[in-house]
C-alpha positions in Angstrom: -26.5 41.1 -37.5 -26.2 37.4 -38.4 -29.0 35.4 -39.9 -30.2 32.1 -38.6 -28.9 30.4 -41.8 -25.5 32.0 -41.2 -25.3 30.7 -37.7 -26.4 27.2 -38.7 -23.8 27.2 -41.5 -21.0 28.2 -39.1 -22.1 25.5 -36.7 -21.8 23.0 -39.5 -18.4 24.3 -40.4 -17.2 23.9 -36.8 -18.5 20.3 -36.6 -16.6 19.6 -39.9 -13.4 21.1 -38.5 -13.8 19.0 -35.4 -13.8 15.8 -37.4 -10.5 16.9 -39.0 -8.7 17.4 -35.7 -6.4 14.8 -34.3 -6.3 16.0 -30.7 -9.3 15.8 -28.5 -8.7 19.2 -26.9 -8.9 20.8 -30.4 -12.0 19.0 -31.6 -13.6 19.7 -28.2 -13.2 23.5 -28.8 -14.8 23.2 -32.3 -17.7 21.3 -30.8 -18.2 24.0 -28.2 -18.1 26.6 -30.9 -20.7 24.6 -32.9 -23.0 24.5 -29.9 -22.6 28.2 -29.4 -23.5 28.9 -33.0 -26.5 26.7 -32.7 -27.6 28.6 -29.6 -27.3 31.9 -31.4 -29.3 30.5 -34.3 -32.1 29.4 -31.9 -32.1 32.8 -30.1 -32.2 34.6 -33.5 -35.1 32.4 -34.7 -37.0 32.9 -31.4 -36.5 36.7 -31.7 -37.8 36.6 -35.3 -40.8 34.6 -34.3 -41.7 37.0 -31.6 -41.3 40.0 -33.9 -43.6 38.4 -36.5 -46.2 37.6 -33.8 -46.1 41.2 -32.6 -46.4 42.5 -36.2 -49.4 40.3 -36.8 -51.1 41.4 -33.6 -50.6 45.1 -34.5 -51.9 44.4 -38.1 -54.9 42.6 -36.7 -55.8 45.5 -34.4 -55.6 48.0 -37.3 -57.9 45.9 -39.5 -60.7 45.8 -36.9 
């Protein structure tokens, strides 16, 4: 399973590769890949936030 940081790093790499392409069709593909990696990072981050919130809720119930 990929981490948020890994997805962000891959998005940055795709954006860097896009700047090095001479044909618009190629850099367009790299930009699309970067957007996909960023979407995956956001989804992963959202899932982690929900998991932490659930863990806190369970912990709070146990301490009552």
